C-alpha angles and dihedrals in degrees: 000000000000116000121220105222114163095180099065098079138351130197125213120236089258092054094047091049092050094048092047087051091055091049093049093048096054119054091195089067094059110133094011125127128221107259116206118189145162122227135175114270144074126089093292101046105260133056132196119238134192131191143140118262147140115269114261118225094255096042124120110235124206119186112208117181092329094317119115116217116192125200127183116233096252093050091045090066091056095041101044109137095008124146123210120205132178110226131190120192141144087273092060140274137270147107117311122197123207104199121183089197094061112105092187143343145190132262094261092063093223100098136048144171125233 
């Protein structure tokens, strides 16, 4: 059974707007949730991942402004309390994660150690 856990991850208004834009632009994503996960890799040991998926039975589900975000149990431990923003600057654009569990990271901002 899916577990409603609103404290695992939050998305800023900019991030929610961007994800909803992706969902609206691609009919094949209708009914999908944003899946956020952590996997081994990157120069610091762990990398963030995002995709669109159906919620798995053991997933934590967070509903943010009508958008479901699903997180698997192992990733939830590493993401607890994180905030996701979508930033646009002269250096580029993309999702940025502020993770209170990260003990360090690399210069690219896409990997961390915990």
